[in-house]
N, C-alpha and C positions, 0 to 999 in steps of 0.2 A: 818401454812398453812391455806388458806382461804377455807372454806367449801362451795361448790357450792349450790345455793339455788334450791330447788325443784320447779317445776311448774306443771301445769295440764298435760303437754305433756312429762315430763321427770321423771326419777326415778334414785336412786343411784345404783351404781355397784361397788363392791370392785375390784380394779385393780389387786390385788394379787391372789385371789381365784375365782373371778367371782360371788360371793354372790350377790343376788338381793333382799333378803327378810328379813335379820336379822341384825340389827345394834343397837348399844347403842349410843344414841345421848345425848350430854351434851349441853344444851341451857340455855340461859338467857332470861326471858320474863318479860315485864311490862304489867300488865293486870288490868282491872277493872272487878270486879266480883259482881254480884247481889246475895246476900246471903239471903235465906229464913230460918228463925228460927221458929221451932215449939214451943209450949208452954213449953215443957220439956227442951228447950235450945239447942236441936240438930240442926245443920245447914245443908243446902244443897245448893250447887251452882246451880242456875237456869239459869244464863246467864253469859257469859264470852266475853269480848271484848279485843282483843289483841292490845295494843297500840304500842308495839315494841318487836321484837324478834331477837335474835342473836344466830346462831348455832356455838358453840365454838369448838366442836370436834365430830367426828364420828368414832366409833370403830366397826370393823366387828366382829360379833358374831362367825363366823366360824373359822377365822384364827387369830383373835386378832390384826389384823393390825390397826394402829391408823392413821386416816386422809388419807387413801389411797382410796378415793372414787372419782368417776367421774360421770358425768351426761350422761345417755343414754336415748334414746326415749322409751316411754312406748308402749307396743304393742297396735296397733289399734288407736294410738293418731292421726295419719294422717287422717284416715278414719273418726273419730269423728269430726275433724276440717273441713273436707270437707262437712260433713252432716250438720254442723251448718252454713255454708256459704250460 
């Protein structure tokens, strides 16, 4: 099953239980990271550029349904879009 992509105006919703807030997402990403190493050799990621990303599956944390998500409008998304126009 293809996992629908999120946008600024949409969010996921589990079609089985209605969950809107808790999901386990399996994804593959190709990224370029800028690593900063201190003198002790410890590193910290300071910048990340995502070159490609694929969401492989989404599992609902409430009912454990796998890939049972749909896209729904975010609350206030229409008002924000109108304000920006």
